[in-house]
C-alpha positions as CSV (number, residue, x, y, z in Angstrom):
1,M,26.1,7.3,-36.8
2,A,25.2,3.8,-37.9
3,A,27.2,2.2,-40.6
4,T,25.5,1.5,-43.9
5,K,25.3,-2.0,-45.3
6,E,28.2,-1.3,-47.6
7,H,30.4,-0.5,-44.6
8,G,29.3,-3.2,-42.2
9,T,26.6,-4.1,-39.7
10,D,24.2,-1.3,-38.5
11,C,23.5,-0.7,-34.8
12,A,20.1,-2.3,-34.9
13,E,21.6,-5.6,-36.2
14,M,24.5,-5.5,-33.8
15,G,22.1,-5.3,-30.8
16,A,19.5,-7.7,-32.1
17,I,18.6,-10.8,-30.0
18,V,18.8,-13.7,-32.4
19,A,18.1,-17.5,-32.2
20,E,21.6,-18.2,-30.9
21,H,20.7,-16.1,-27.7
22,K,17.6,-18.2,-27.2
23,K,19.7,-21.4,-27.1
24,L,21.1,-20.1,-23.7
25,E,17.5,-20.0,-22.2
26,P,17.8,-23.4,-20.4
27,F,20.8,-22.0,-18.4
28,A,18.7,-19.2,-16.8
29,G,17.8,-19.9,-13.2
30,T,19.3,-21.0,-10.0
31,F,21.3,-24.2,-9.9
32,K,23.1,-26.3,-7.2
33,A,26.6,-27.1,-8.3
34,Q,29.1,-29.8,-7.5
35,V,32.6,-28.8,-8.4
36,K,35.6,-31.1,-8.9
37,L,38.9,-29.4,-9.1
38,W,42.1,-31.2,-10.1
39,M,45.2,-29.2,-8.9
40,G,47.7,-32.0,-9.8
41,P,47.8,-35.8,-9.9
42,G,45.3,-37.7,-7.7
43,D,41.8,-37.2,-6.7
44,P,40.1,-33.9,-7.2
45,A,39.0,-31.5,-4.4
46,V,35.2,-31.5,-4.3
47,S,33.1,-28.6,-3.2
48,T,29.5,-27.3,-3.7
49,G,27.8,-24.0,-4.3
50,V,25.0,-22.3,-6.0
51,T,25.0,-20.4,-9.3
52,T,22.3,-18.0,-10.4
53,N,22.1,-17.1,-14.1
54,A,19.9,-14.2,-15.1
55,W,19.3,-12.4,-18.3
56,D,20.9,-8.9,-18.4
57,L,20.8,-6.0,-20.8
58,G,17.5,-6.9,-22.3
59,G,18.3,-10.6,-22.9
60,R,21.6,-10.1,-24.7
61,F,23.8,-11.6,-22.0
62,L,23.4,-14.3,-19.3
63,K,24.9,-12.9,-16.1
64,Q,26.4,-15.6,-13.9
65,T,26.8,-15.3,-10.1
66,F,28.4,-18.2,-8.2
67,K,28.7,-18.5,-4.5
68,G,30.6,-21.5,-3.0
69,D,29.1,-23.2,0.1
70,P,31.0,-22.5,3.3
71,G,33.5,-25.1,4.2
72,G,37.1,-26.2,3.8
73,G,38.9,-26.9,0.7
74,P,41.4,-24.8,-1.3
75,F,39.0,-21.8,-1.7
76,P,36.6,-21.7,1.3
77,D,35.0,-18.3,0.4
78,F,34.9,-18.8,-3.3
79,E,32.7,-16.4,-5.4
80,G,32.7,-15.8,-9.1
81,R,31.0,-13.6,-11.7
82,G,30.6,-14.0,-15.4
83,Y,28.8,-13.2,-18.6
84,W,27.9,-15.4,-21.5
85,G,26.3,-14.3,-24.8
86,Y,26.3,-14.4,-28.5
87,N,28.3,-11.9,-30.6
88,T,26.2,-11.2,-33.7
89,I,29.2,-9.6,-35.5
90,D,31.7,-12.4,-35.0
91,K,29.0,-15.1,-35.0
92,K,30.6,-16.7,-31.9
93,Y,29.5,-17.3,-28.3
94,E,31.6,-15.4,-25.9
95,G,32.3,-15.7,-22.2
96,F,33.9,-13.6,-19.5
97,W,34.8,-14.9,-16.0
98,I,36.3,-13.4,-12.8
99,D,36.5,-14.9,-9.3
100,T,38.1,-14.8,-5.9
101,C,40.6,-17.5,-6.8
102,C,42.8,-15.2,-8.9
103,T,43.0,-11.6,-10.3
104,M,43.0,-12.4,-14.0
105,M,40.0,-11.8,-16.3
106,Q,39.3,-14.9,-18.3
107,T,37.7,-14.7,-21.7
108,E,36.8,-17.3,-24.3
109,K,35.0,-17.7,-27.6
110,G,33.3,-20.6,-29.2
111,S,30.4,-22.3,-30.8
112,V,27.6,-24.8,-30.2
113,D,27.5,-28.1,-32.1
114,G,24.7,-29.2,-34.5
115,S,22.7,-30.7,-31.7
116,G,22.5,-27.3,-30.0
117,K,23.5,-28.9,-26.7
118,V,27.3,-28.8,-26.6
119,W,29.3,-25.6,-26.5
120,T,33.1,-25.6,-27.0
121,M,34.8,-22.4,-25.8
122,I,38.4,-21.6,-26.3
123,G,40.5,-19.0,-24.5
124,Q,44.1,-18.2,-23.5
125,M,45.5,-17.1,-20.2
126,T,48.8,-16.7,-18.4
127,D,50.2,-20.0,-17.1
128,P,50.8,-19.4,-13.4
129,Q,53.7,-21.8,-13.4
130,S,55.7,-20.7,-16.4
131,G,54.4,-17.2,-17.0
132,G,53.8,-18.1,-20.6
133,T,50.5,-18.4,-22.4
134,M,48.3,-21.5,-22.0
135,R,45.2,-22.6,-23.9
136,K,41.9,-23.1,-22.0
137,R,39.1,-25.2,-23.4
138,S,35.7,-25.3,-21.8
139,V,33.0,-27.7,-22.8
140,I,29.4,-26.9,-21.6
141,T,26.9,-29.6,-22.1
142,L,23.1,-29.1,-21.8
143,K,21.7,-32.4,-20.6
144,D,18.1,-31.2,-20.3
145,N,16.4,-28.0,-19.0
146,D,17.3,-28.8,-15.4
147,R,20.9,-30.2,-15.7
148,H,24.1,-29.1,-17.4
149,S,27.8,-29.5,-17.0
150,M,31.0,-27.7,-17.6
151,E,34.4,-29.3,-18.1
152,M,37.6,-27.2,-18.3
153,F,40.9,-28.3,-19.8
154,F,44.2,-26.5,-19.9
155,T,47.1,-27.1,-22.3
156,G,50.4,-26.5,-20.6
157,A,53.8,-25.6,-22.0
158,D,54.4,-29.3,-22.7
159,G,51.5,-29.2,-25.2
160,K,49.5,-31.7,-23.2
161,E,45.9,-31.0,-22.4
162,S,44.6,-32.0,-18.9
163,K,41.2,-31.7,-17.2
164,C,41.3,-29.3,-14.4
165,M,37.7,-28.8,-13.5
166,E,34.2,-30.3,-13.8
167,I,31.0,-28.8,-12.6
168,Q,27.6,-30.6,-12.5
169,Y,24.6,-28.3,-12.3
170,Q,21.1,-29.3,-11.1
171,R,18.3,-26.7,-11.1
172,K,17.1,-25.8,-7.6
173,R,13.5,-26.5,-6.8
């Protein structure tokens, strides 16, 4: 039974596709990716791959499928899956990610800036070194309809934020 207005949002409103969903449209498609991964001091490990982002569940969620190119590096057979969408109840963008690098499910919530081109997503996860909780911040920047980037930062037990990943995406032609 749908809630009435005096009790909250009804089902039709909860499932509606709104303007915030449409802001994700440039991310749909297949993109070549260059990944830089910092696992400590020094130069990052660099790898490449392909991500395919496709609308799912009637355009409510952008399903992400990543496949790393074969090769060396710390994760030679890397694959990942995720979803990204807009929560009409909480009025926040939400993301979910899993991959072959670890067994944890990563979630984050955030918003887009006034330009409609920079999303800042915040999440928490278990720090593999300390076992405590650490903060994760992802910044996704839409450069144009064919290029975007994602930068990921972790805040460790010492309270210092450090960049751990950067991915540059270019639409495949």
